[in-house]
N, C-alpha and C positions, 0 to 999 in steps of 0.2 A: 711399298710404303714410302710416301714422300717424307723427306727429312726437314723440309722447310716449306713455307708458304709465302705468297706475296702479301704485302700490306695493302689495305684499302687506301684510297686517297686521303681519307680523314686520319687514319692511323699514321700514315707517312707524315702528314703535316704536323700532327701532335708529337711524333718522335723528333722531327727536326726542331720544333719549338722547345722541346724539353732538354735538348742537348746544347752544348756550346763549343765543342771541339770536333775537328775532323782532320783528315789528311788530304792536303792539296798535292796533286801529282801533275807534273809536266812531262810530256813525252819527248821524243827526239832520239838522237844517236846515244846520248847519255841521259837516260830518264832521271828525274829528280822528284822526290816526295818529301814534304815537310808537314809536321803537325801545326795546325793553326786554329786559333779561336775564330768564331764567327758570330754574326748577329743574324737573326731571321726577322726581317721586317717587310711588311706588305707583300708577302709571298715570295720574297727573294732572299737568297743567302748572300750576305755582304761581308767581305773580307777587308781587313786593314793592312796596308803595306807601309812600313817605315822606309823612307828612301835615303835617310842619312844615318849611319854610313851605308853606302851601296853594298849590296851583297849578292850572293848566288841566286836568290829568289828573283831579284830584279833583272839579272842577266837572262834567266829563263823567260821571264815575262816579256822582255824586249824581243826574244826570238819568236815566241808564239803565245797567243792568249788562249789557245785550246787547252783545256784542262779536264781532269777528273777529280772530283771531291768526294771523299768517302767519310760518312759518319757511322760510327759503330759503337754499340754498347754490348760488350761481351758479358756473358752470364756472370762471370766472377766479379763484375762491378756492381752487382745487385745483392741485397741482403739475403743470406742463406741460399744463394744460387737459385732463387726461385723464379726469376724472370728470364725468359729465353733470350739468346743472342739475337740481336737485331741489327741490320745494316741497311743504309740508304746510300746509293751510289749515283752521283749526278755527273753527267758528261755535258760539257758545254764550253762557253767562251766567257772570259772575263771582260767586263765592260766598265770603263771609268764612270764613277758616280759624280756627275757635275753638280747636281742639285741635291744637297744633303737633306733638305726638307722633304723630299720625295719619300724618304725612309724614316721620317720622324726625328731626324737628327738636327735639332735646332739650336742646341746649347753651344756655348763656346768650348773649343778644345782646350785642354790644359796646355800650358806653355811647353811642358816637356814633350808633348806630341807635336805641337806646331814646329818646334825647333828640330824635330827629327823627320819632318816632311811627310806627315801621314797622308796617304792616298787611299781612298775607298774604292773598291771594285766589287761589282755585283756579278753573280754567275747568271748568265743567260743560258738556260738549259736547253739541250736538244734531245736529251734522253735521261730518264730517271728510272732506276731500278731499286727494288727493295726486297728484303727477305727476312723472315723470322723463323728461327729453329722451332720445330714441332716436337722434338724429343723431350720427354718428361720421365724421369729426370735425365739430365744430360749424361749419356753413357761415358763420355770422356772423363768426367770428374768422379764418377761412381766406381771406377776401376780401382781395385786395391793394388798396392805395390807388392811385388813378389819379394820375399825375404832373401 
């Protein structure tokens, strides 16, 4: 019995559109992962990096732009635990967004972001995987605690 299934392309797209947060992971000798918000525009996941003050995320970005980005909706984030756990994992490379209008970002940035050096980077994917749990109900949460 399979415990999960792949999402269709349409389901994956809808899932990415419906969410706003993921985990950005950099590899290397000392891997680093950070939760981040994202925008999904014109078929691309776009991330914002504040460059002032400089931090660990920018150090890793300077070393390598190869990343893994995971978007996950655990069952316990849904009402009454009714919706299955769903995950999309994108492997790829971060690329600078020079033309913000390409992603429909035409408005002026708030001064607070301008002063902090906002950089937009899009993920150019080379592999995308997805899965959705098929267990109903989820056995993990149905187990009773022993007295």
